[in-house]
BADRENNU-356942 format. One record per residue: x, y, z of N, C-alpha, C in turn. Coordinates in steps of 0.001 Angstrom, whole numbers, plus 500000, padded with zeros to 6 digits. Each point is the difference from the previous one (the first is absolute). Layout:
<nodes>
XYZXYZXYZ/...
</nodes>
This chain:
<nodes>
500830498822499993499181501160499988500846501276500007/501173499923500650500885501182500089500444500407498568/500286499022499158500413500324498640498836500611499236/498819499470500123498796500503499351499765501461500357/500038500292501327499774501309500489501131501003499597/501179499514499992501175500795499547499838500397498562/499588499082499148499802500337498574498937501058499868/498949499910500787498914500998499892500543501318500517/500819500059501057500535501241500494500988500660499049/500755499191499277501012500517499043499344500744498850/498745499693499718499251500719498961499705501398500430/499956500252501266499648501333500536501156500756500644/500967499276500555501077500684500752501279499789499258/500705501085499680501134499957499084501348499548500588/500138499913501273501287499598500637499844498916501027/500917499001499896499996498879500952501338499392500095/500215499225501095501154499156500184499552498796500716/500763498847499860499709498768500538501023499603501060/499489499490501078500959499430501041499698498548500122/500976499182499888499883498516500083500683499527501282/499178499312500823500463499520501299500192498523500015/500992499447500589500203498561500163500984499703501096/500019498711500359500949499581501045501406500134499467/500926500070500956501448500166499662500555498847499238/499277498886499999500500498793499292499582499956498541/499128500940499583499548500001498567501101500557499158/500429499287499000501152500371499215499633500873498776/498781499883499513499674500807498764499455501396500450/500450500964499249499542501378500244500035500752498696/498928500606499664498657499997500612499335498636499819/498944499828500769499271498732499942499229499958498673/499503498798499733499183499857498821498698500790500024/499459500115501229498820500830500191500257501466499662/501092500518500470500340501387499756500271500253498460/500659499001499395500284500122498563498709499964499222/499084499091500361498698499961499302499266501264500197/499982500526501216499311501257500264500585501109499193/501294500159499866500624501013499197499635499848498575/499940498801499502499624499712498597498568500506499756/499133499595500913498563500357499778499746501567500130/500727500700500902499866501376500102500576500666498801/501087499437499478500621500550498786499046499903498772/499116499008500009499048499862498900498928501092500123/499775500513501182499020501140500138500676501261499441/501183500325500513500766501165499556501308500032500853/500974500742499566501224500171500826499688500965501066/500613499858501201499803501070501026500709501264499532/499575501102500591500469501306499636500749500624501190/501230499541500271500691500667501183500304501415499778/499993500802501018500333501410499852501478500145499595/500877499244500607501396500008499573500266498664499319/500334499996498782500297498701499342501166499269500687/499886498670500064500993499190500759501411500336499507/500205500129498754501365500283499477500555501333500451/499146500878500552500469501277500488500226499970501521/499939498820500600500226499873501431501391500427500312/500203500748501044501340500401500499500394499005501015/501097499347499762500433498888500887499912498676499260/500250498886500730499932498692499353498531499731499543/499894499608498718498672499674499444499373498782500749/500825499106500549499513498847500748499108500376501143/500259501220500503499175500407501197498522500170499623/499701500116498723498599500150499548499397498680499640/500704498878500256499470498691499658500338499600498585/499313498979499480500195499537498659498772500426499186/500248500347498778498881500317499098499640498808499161/498772499542500144499448498882499205498694500441499352/499887499913498723498793500420499291499542501421500359/501028500788500288499716501432500350499787500278501494/499738498952500782499752500183501391501252499834500846/500144500789501047501061499814500944499634498968501034/500867499025500223499746498916500988501107500002501023/499605499935501224500992499952501155499733498655500675/501007499173500164499875498698500607500588500019501400/499184499607500991500417499939501373500103498508500345/501113499557500546500240498639500366500475500010501439/499126499723500971500319500015501386499262498904500745/500588499545501101499302499016500887498656500630500437/499026499156500161498713500456500460498995500188498891/500460500139498791499065500120498872499847498610499363/498815499732499453499792498801499183499973500435498572/498867500463499571499852500557498589499017501171500091/500345501029499276499082501166499942500340500940498852/499074500799499606500189500956498977499189501195500341/500555501191499737499363501267500264500134500900498797/498972500591499551500036500958498913499592501340500640/500857500944499874499726501328500533499797500915498813/498749500571499898499665500998498990500085501378500655/500524500986499270500151501334500578499431501113499113/499299500890500613499506501172499313500301501183500999/499844501209499485500186501164500875499131499875501279/500623500071501167499376499983501303499234498686500356/500241498900499302499318498782500333500776498796499394/499845498882500757500582498704499574498864498919500123/500060499008499108499207498812500054500899498844500109/499852499146501035500834498839500198499155498795499859/500472499051499136499323498658499912501002499018500386/499705499164501016500993499107500483499391498623500309/500722499005499696499623498648500328501213499280500693/499704499434501162501012499242500770499468498577500168/500781499018499638499696498622500344500391499776501438/499315499122500673500314499704501417501283499207500141/499976499056500855501191499204500229500175498790499115/499113499904498954500083498846499120499530500455498646/499979499042499090499504500238498609498557499792499904/499249499951501067498556499682499932499235500932499134/500267501336499955499256500899499098500126499592498609/501204499498499612500215499604498575499285498660499736/499955499110500933499231498761499902498531500271499869/499487500902500809498601500368499896499666500562498636/500890500834499461499776500574498678500060498922498923/500917499077500111500070498915498989498768499110500067/499538499719501177498742499215500137498797500707499362/499912501324500239498923500802499375500041499883498449/501230500140499460500188499913498557499604498617499510/500396498970500678499704498627499610498484499776499940/499245500504501027498540499865500006499402500698498831/500558501066499504499405500805498907500480499592498611/500987499154499933500625499671498668499023499486498989/499007499250500428499021499458499085499101501036499322/499979501211500584499161501063499467500799500968499141/501298499774499810500850500965499364500302499523498564/500209500995499114500325499719498620501300500762499706/500980499388499377501225500687499634501011500088501118/501028500746499784501085500200500965499654501028501006/500180499776501221499787500913501094501252500131500843/500508501226500178501228500210500744499678500829501211/500336499506501172499752500700501291498658499592500562/499990499821501324498802499659500675498847500970499813/500356501288499873498970501004499832499224499838498691/500614499279499042499273499774498720498886499023500123/500001499255501109498909498994500200499034500383501124/500316501117500682499116500515501052498905500802499360/498893500039500658498839500786499519500099501431500659/500971500803499573500165501327500577499554501052498968/
</nodes>
């Protein structure tokens, strides 16, 4: 649902960044979820930062990695399992959409089971759980 809502917000809000959270033992950065989110937001439009990333004063790495136009920051620390946060910014306001998995992969299992139950009603290729939800 976070991805679906983020895509809707990107149609209205011109600036955003993604923060990807995971345990310190996770070796990939950014996560597949953050990469997919950046790709989907990039299909809506590129974000419009006030200061283009290439004009950053200081190490460009401090601004995260740019994927599909979106800046992604990956946090890898003990205490996190899996999570993603999309922060949208406009003058004098922010919108944050965040999803955190608990201490297990249960949220992903629940989503897979939901998709399995709906597969007989689907036609064609569907990518992402939100494509099978009735939202």
